[in-house]
C-alpha positions in Angstrom: 0.0 0.0 0.0 2.8 2.4 0.9 4.4 1.6 -2.5 1.2 2.6 -4.3 0.8 5.8 -2.4 4.4 6.6 -3.0 3.8 6.3 -6.8 0.8 8.5 -6.5 2.9 11.1 -4.7 5.4 11.0 -7.5 2.6 11.5 -10.1 1.4 14.4 -8.1 4.8 15.9 -8.1 5.1 15.2 -11.8 1.9 17.2 -12.7 2.9 20.0 -10.4 0.6 19.4 -7.4 3.5 18.6 -5.0 7.2 19.3 -4.7 9.7 16.5 -4.8 10.0 16.6 -1.0 6.2 16.5 -0.6 6.1 13.6 -3.1 8.0 11.5 -0.6 5.0 11.7 1.8 1.7 9.9 1.0 -0.8 12.4 -0.7 -4.1 13.2 0.8 -7.4 12.7 -1.0 -7.8 16.3 -2.2 -4.4 16.4 -3.7 -5.1 13.2 -5.5 -8.5 14.5 -6.9 -6.9 17.7 -8.1 -4.1 15.8 -9.8 -6.5 13.5 -11.6 -8.7 16.4 -12.7 -5.7 18.2 -14.1 -4.5 15.1 -15.9 -8.0 14.6 -17.3 -8.1 18.3 -18.5 -4.6 18.1 -20.0 -5.6 14.9 -21.9 -8.7 16.5 -23.3 -6.9 19.6 -24.4 -4.3 17.6 -26.2 -6.8 15.2 -27.8 -7.8 16.0 -31.5 -11.3 14.5 -30.9 -11.8 16.7 -27.9 -10.6 19.8 -29.7 -12.9 19.1 -32.6 -15.8 18.6 -30.3 -15.0 21.9 -28.6 -14.7 23.7 -31.9 -17.9 22.1 -33.1 -19.7 23.2 -30.0 -18.3 26.8 -30.4 -19.3 26.9 -34.1 -22.7 25.6 -33.2 -23.1 28.3 -30.6 -22.1 30.9 -33.2 -24.4 29.4 -35.8 -27.3 29.5 -33.3 -26.6 33.1 -32.5 -26.3 34.0 -36.2 -29.6 32.2 -37.0 -31.2 34.1 -34.2 -29.8 37.4 -35.4 -30.9 36.6 -39.0 -34.4 35.8 -37.9 -34.5 39.1 -35.9 -33.2 41.0 -39.0 -35.6 39.1 -41.3 -38.5 40.0 -39.0 -37.4 43.6 -38.9 -37.1 43.7 -42.7 -40.6 42.3 -43.0 -41.9 45.0 -40.6 -40.1 47.7 -42.6 -41.5 46.2 -45.9 -45.0 46.3 -44.4 -44.5 49.9 -43.3 -43.1 50.8 -46.7 -46.1 49.2 -48.4 -48.4 51.1 -46.0 -46.6 54.3 -46.9 -46.8 53.6 -50.6 -50.6 53.0 -50.3 -51.0 56.2 -48.3 -48.9 58.2 -50.8 -51.0 56.7 -53.7 -54.2 57.6 -51.9 -52.9 61.1 -51.3 -51.8 61.5 -54.9 -55.2 60.3 -56.1 -56.9 62.8 -53.8 -54.6 65.6 -55.0 -55.3 64.6 -58.6 -59.0 64.6 -58.0 -58.8 67.9 -56.2 -56.8 69.4 -59.1 -59.4 68.1 -61.6 -62.1 69.7 -59.5 -60.2 73.0 -59.4 -59.7 72.8 -63.2 -63.4 72.1 -63.7 -64.3 75.0 -61.4 -61.9 77.3 -63.3 -63.4 76.2 -66.6 -66.9 76.7 -65.4 -65.9 80.1 -64.0 -64.3 81.0 -67.3 -67.4 79.9 -69.2 -69.6 81.8 -66.8 -67.5 85.0 -67.1 -67.4 84.7 -70.9 -71.2 84.2 -71.0 -71.7 87.2 -68.7 -69.4 89.2 -71.0 -71.2 88.0 -74.1 -74.6 88.9 -72.6 -73.4 92.4 -71.7 -71.5 93.0 -74.9 -72.6 96.3 -76.4 -73.5 96.7 -80.1 -70.5 96.8 -82.4 -68.2 95.9 -79.5 -65.7 93.1 -80.2 -64.7 90.0 -78.2 -62.6 86.9 -78.9 -64.1 83.4 -78.9 -62.2 80.3 -79.7 -59.3 82.2 -81.2 -61.5 84.4 -83.5 -62.5 88.0 -82.8 -66.2 88.7 -83.2 -68.2 91.9 -83.3 -71.8 92.1 -81.9 -74.3 93.1 -84.6 -77.7 94.3 -83.4 -81.0 93.3 -84.8 -82.4 95.7 -87.3 -83.7 96.2 -90.8 -82.1 97.5 -94.0 -82.7 97.9 -97.8 -81.2 94.8 -99.4 -80.3 95.0 -103.1 -79.7 97.8 -105.5 -82.2 100.6 -105.3 -83.1 103.0 -108.1 -80.7 105.7 -106.9 -77.9 103.2 -106.6 -78.6 101.8 -110.1 -78.4 105.3 -111.5 -75.1 105.9 -109.8 -73.7 102.6 -111.1 -74.9 103.4 -114.7 -73.1 106.7 -114.5 -69.9 104.9 -113.4 -70.4 102.3 -116.2 -70.8 99.5 -113.6 -74.3 98.3 -114.4 -75.5 95.7 -116.9 -78.4 93.3 -117.3 -76.4 90.7 -115.4 -76.8 92.9 -112.3 -80.5 92.6 -112.4 -80.1 89.7 -110.0 -79.7 92.5 -107.3 -83.2 93.9 -108.0 -85.7 94.8 -106.8 -84.3 96.2 -103.6 -86.5 95.5 -100.6 -86.6 96.0 -96.8 -85.2 93.0 -94.9 -85.4 92.5 -91.1 -82.6 90.9 -89.1 -84.7 89.8 -86.2 -82.0 88.7 -83.8 -78.6 90.1 -82.9 -75.6 87.9 -83.7 -71.8 87.9 -83.7 -69.8 88.0 -86.9 -66.0 87.6 -87.2 -64.2 90.9 -87.4 -62.0 89.7 -90.2 -62.1 86.9 -92.7 -61.0 83.5 -91.3 -57.2 83.3 -91.4 -55.0 80.4 -92.4 -53.8 80.0 -88.8 -57.4 79.9 -87.5 -58.4 77.3 -90.1 -55.4 75.1 -89.4 -56.0 75.1 -85.7 -59.4 73.4 -86.4 -58.9 71.5 -89.6 -55.1 70.6 -89.1 -54.4 71.5 -92.7 -53.8 74.6 -94.8 -55.2 74.6 -98.4 -54.3 78.2 -99.2 -52.4 79.1 -102.3 -50.9 82.3 -100.8 -49.4 80.8 -97.6 -49.2 83.1 -94.6 -50.9 82.4 -91.2 -52.4 85.9 -91.1 -53.7 85.9 -94.7 -57.3 84.7 -95.3 -57.7 81.0 -95.9 -58.8 80.4 -99.5 -59.1 77.5 -101.9 -61.8 76.0 -99.8 -65.1 74.6 -101.0 -68.5 75.6 -99.5 -68.7 72.2 -97.9 -65.3 72.6 -96.4 -66.3 76.0 -95.0 -69.4 74.5 -93.5 -67.4 71.7 -92.0 -65.0 74.2 -90.4 -67.9 75.8 -88.7 -69.3 72.5 -87.6 -66.0 71.3 -86.1 -65.5 74.6 -84.3 -69.0 74.2 -82.9 -68.4 70.7 -81.7 -65.1 71.7 -80.1 -66.4 74.8 -78.3 -70.1 74.0 -77.6 -71.2 77.2 -79.3 -73.0 77.4 -82.6 -70.9 78.6 -85.5 -72.2 78.9 -89.0 -71.8 80.8 -92.3 -73.7 84.1 -92.5 -76.9 84.2 -94.5 -76.8 86.4 -97.6 -79.0 89.0 -95.8 -76.7 89.0 -92.7 -73.7 89.5 -94.9 -75.1 92.5 -96.8 -76.5 94.0 -93.6 -72.9 94.0 -92.2 -71.3 95.2 -95.5 -73.7 98.2 -95.6 -73.1 98.9 -91.9 -76.1 101.2 -91.7 -75.5 103.0 -94.9 -77.2 103.0 -98.3 -74.1 103.8 -100.4 -72.7 101.5 -103.1 -69.9 100.3 -100.8 -71.6 100.8 -97.4 -70.7 103.1 -94.6 -67.1 103.7 -93.6 -65.4 104.6 -90.3 -66.7 107.9 -88.9 -70.0 107.5 -90.6 -68.9 108.6 -94.0 -70.0 106.6 -97.0 -67.3 104.6 -98.7 -66.8 106.2 -102.2 -65.0 104.8 -105.2 -62.2 107.2 -104.3 -61.9 106.0 -100.7 -62.5 102.3 -101.5 -58.8 101.6 -101.7 -58.5 102.4 -98.0 -61.0 99.6 -97.2 -60.5 96.9 -99.8 -57.8 94.8 -101.5 -58.8 95.0 -105.2 -57.0 95.5 -108.5 -54.7 97.3 -109.1 -53.4 97.6 -105.5 -53.9 94.0 -104.5 -50.9 93.0 -106.7 -52.7 89.8 -107.7 -52.6 88.1 -104.3 -54.3 88.0 -100.9 -53.0 90.2 -98.0 -53.1 89.8 -94.2 -56.5 90.5 -92.8 -57.3 93.6 -90.9 -54.7 95.8 -92.6 -57.3 98.0 -94.4 -59.6 100.4 -92.6 -62.7 98.9 -91.0 -66.3 99.9 -91.9 -68.6 101.8 -89.6 -69.4 98.6 -87.6 -65.7 97.7 -87.1 -65.6 95.0 -89.7 -62.5 94.6 -91.9 -62.2 93.3 -95.4 -65.9 93.0 -96.0 -65.1 94.1 -99.5 -62.1 92.6 -101.5 -59.3 90.3 -100.5 -61.3 87.1 -100.9 -65.0 86.2 -101.7 -66.9 85.0 -98.7 -69.1 82.0 -98.7 -72.7 82.5 -97.5 -75.2 79.9 -96.2 -77.8 80.4 -99.0 -78.3 78.7 -102.3 -77.6 81.1 -105.1 -80.8 81.9 -106.9 -80.6 84.7 -109.5 -84.3 85.2 -109.3 -84.6 85.3 -105.5 -85.1 89.0 -105.2 -87.9 88.9 -107.8 -89.7 86.2 -105.9 -88.4 83.3 -107.9 -87.0 80.0 -106.6 -84.2 78.1 -108.3 -85.4 74.9 -106.5 -84.7 71.3 -107.3 -81.9 70.3 -109.5 -81.0 73.9 -110.3 -79.6 74.3 -106.8 -76.0 73.8 -107.7 -74.4 77.0 -106.4 -74.1 78.7 -103.0 -73.9 82.5 -102.6 -70.5 84.2 -102.3 -70.2 87.9 -101.5 -67.7 90.8 -101.3 -65.4 90.5 -104.4 -61.8 89.5 -104.3 -58.2 90.5 -105.0 -58.3 89.7 -108.8 -61.3 92.0 -109.4 -62.1 95.6 -109.7 -64.4 97.9 -107.6 -67.5 97.1 -109.7 -67.5 93.5 -108.3 -67.0 94.5 -104.7 -70.1 96.5 -104.1 -72.3 95.7 -101.0 -75.1 94.5 -103.2 -73.1 92.6 -105.8 -74.2 88.9 -105.9 -72.4 85.9 -107.2 -72.5 82.1 -106.8 -70.2 79.1 -107.0 -70.7 75.4 -107.1 -70.4 73.8 -103.6 -67.6 71.5 -104.5 -65.4 74.0 -106.4 -62.6 76.0 -104.9 -60.0 78.6 -106.1 -57.5 81.0 -104.6 -60.0 83.9 -104.2 -62.8 82.3 -102.2 -62.7 82.2 -98.4 -65.1 82.7 -95.5 -66.3 84.7 -92.5 -68.1 83.1 -89.6 -71.2 83.9 -87.5 -71.5 82.9 -83.9 -75.0 82.6 -82.5 -75.5 84.6 -79.3 -76.3 82.6 -76.2 -79.7 83.5 -74.8 -80.1 84.4 -71.2 -82.0 81.2 -70.5 -79.4 79.0 -72.2 -76.6 80.9 -70.3 -78.4 80.3 -67.0 -78.7 76.6 -67.8 -75.0 76.3 -68.7 -73.9 78.1 -65.5 -76.2 75.9 -63.4 -74.8 72.8 -65.1 -78.0 71.6 -66.5 
């Protein structure tokens, strides 16, 4: 037994739990347990299997922590994605509300603009001008006038050498009533105005401010129709009576009444109309010549102007072309390749509805809105 204890003491000294002198004495129990624990620890630390197990345990611990961290981060990302989706939905709702609000504001602004324009139209004074749909119009009052060439006018024309049997289509003169006021364009329709509606320019003498020409009667009517559809107002060609009413401008002279209330004479006609020889065989920008007494430019000269009526040479005498003879529509005012005799206020001519040339254009009438219609429009009915 003492030999065994001696060996144990030596082992204790070997592993550092006892000095060589102490190793000569038998070790106590605590010394032996500590020695065996240390031996066991040293063995494990130097064992590859043990080290691998330790590393595996360490890596597993790290993996678990990483998985937990990843799960936390994933949950956080999902929360953030959910918040972002909520934010996107909220932003989309706000944008939709803003868009709807902008549309409501635009609608209110449009309605207000319409109401203000209607109010301005209803309060427009006679012969005062106002722009509608890119065209300036003049308010013409209701009234009556002598339409056609009266006896005094015929005598004057004969003296000038401007009367022939062909002009009998202008007789007899008679009183005509214009029962309702209306708006008529201050100038002939320009190429720019035509192109803004029709998206084409058929004119021979290209210039946005010159009158559009080379248009048939049907094309002129279609222009008025399209402008009506686009604006909601009623545009049309003037009747022959409306046209002569405006050309005479309250006067009974051959060329109507000029600015200042003076009749336009053959001598002053060049101030009011583009005709030979000063026209230089072409059209000219509208509004350059002096307006007549009602503020209308180029009623005479520059280009012929289509009217709504069928051309009936016997109309003034109570005849009716009727039926198959209705092939031409009225055109009035004379044009740049003609002389003064063909630009008189009473001078009548016609052209087939499907024919066009470089000296026929148009002027528009806009129907005035009644107070009842204006009230319905403003009230949104």
